[in-house]
C-alpha positions in Angstrom: 11.3 5.3 -9.3 12.6 4.4 -5.5 10.6 4.5 -2.4 12.5 6.7 0.0 13.9 4.9 3.2 12.4 7.5 5.5 8.9 6.9 6.7 8.8 3.2 5.1 9.0 -0.2 7.1 10.9 -3.3 6.3 9.5 -6.8 5.6 11.3 -10.1 4.7 9.2 -12.6 2.4 10.7 -15.7 1.2 14.3 -14.5 2.2 13.8 -11.3 0.2 13.5 -7.9 1.9 11.1 -5.3 0.9 10.1 -1.9 1.9 6.5 -0.6 2.3 4.5 2.5 3.3 0.7 3.1 3.6 -0.8 6.5 2.6 -4.2 7.8 1.8 -5.6 7.4 -1.8 -8.5 9.7 -1.0 -12.4 8.9 -1.3 -12.2 6.3 1.5 -9.4 4.3 -0.1 -5.7 3.6 1.2 -2.8 2.8 -0.9 0.2 0.3 0.2 3.2 0.9 -1.9 5.9 -1.9 -2.0 9.4 -2.2 -3.5 12.2 -4.6 -3.2 14.7 -3.0 -0.6 17.7 -4.1 -2.5 17.5 -2.1 -5.7 15.0 0.4 -7.4 13.0 -2.2 -9.0 9.3 -2.3 -9.9 6.8 -0.7 -7.4 3.4 -2.2 -6.7 0.5 -0.1 -5.5 -2.2 -1.9 -3.7 -5.5 -0.2 -3.1 -8.0 -1.0 -0.5 -11.0 0.3 1.2 -10.2 2.1 4.6 -11.9 0.6 7.4 -12.4 3.5 9.9 -13.3 6.9 9.0 -11.7 9.5 11.5 -12.9 13.0 11.7 -10.5 15.8 11.4 -10.4 17.7 14.7 -9.4 20.8 13.0 -12.4 20.9 10.5 -14.8 20.1 13.6 -13.3 23.0 15.5 -13.7 25.3 12.6 -17.5 24.5 12.3 -17.0 23.0 8.7 -18.4 19.9 7.8 -16.4 16.9 9.0 -13.6 15.8 6.9 -13.0 12.1 7.0 -9.5 10.8 6.9 -8.9 7.2 6.0 -7.5 4.8 8.3 -7.0 1.1 8.5 -4.6 -1.2 10.4 -2.3 -2.8 7.8 -0.6 -5.6 9.4 2.9 -7.0 8.4 1.0 -10.3 7.7 -1.3 -8.4 5.1 1.9 -7.0 3.6 3.4 -10.6 3.4 0.3 -12.0 1.8 0.0 -9.2 -0.8 3.7 -9.7 -1.8 3.4 -13.6 -2.0 0.4 -13.1 -4.2 1.8 -10.2 -6.5 4.8 -12.4 -7.1 2.7 -15.3 -7.8 0.5 -13.1 -10.5 3.8 -12.1 -12.1 5.4 -9.2 -10.2 9.1 -9.3 -10.5 10.3 -6.9 -7.8 14.1 -6.6 -8.9 13.2 -5.8 -12.5 12.5 -2.1 -13.4 9.2 -1.2 -15.1 6.2 0.9 -14.5 4.4 0.5 -11.2 1.8 -2.3 -11.2 -1.6 -1.5 -9.5 -3.6 -4.0 -7.6 -6.8 -3.9 -5.3 -7.0 -5.9 -2.2 -10.6 -7.1 -1.3 -10.8 -9.2 1.7 -8.0 -11.5 1.4 -7.7 -11.5 -2.5 -5.7 -9.5 -4.8 -6.9 -8.4 -8.0 -4.9 -6.7 -10.9 -6.1 -3.2 -11.8 -5.5 -2.4 -15.4 -3.7 -4.0 -18.2 
């Protein structure tokens, strides 16, 4: 499975280029999906808590209960640290395989599953 190029950002870590994108995972969580830019290798999905709930203007105007959308500033330095730690934990980004899942708490990457 390959990340589409549209909507992703590029980052170079240790002379290798990756693509990454941030999306909502629901329930106050975000997911950062990262893949090697060179080939359709193994993806990693890194889940983290959203820092700032933002109310949806559409639901406020409709008079419904507010719907919180998950937001958090994910900096390139965060993505660089995630990639370095995932590689150290055994991620081989050029090899194909099922996506690996991690959780990012503070500055620590925890493997989910296995």
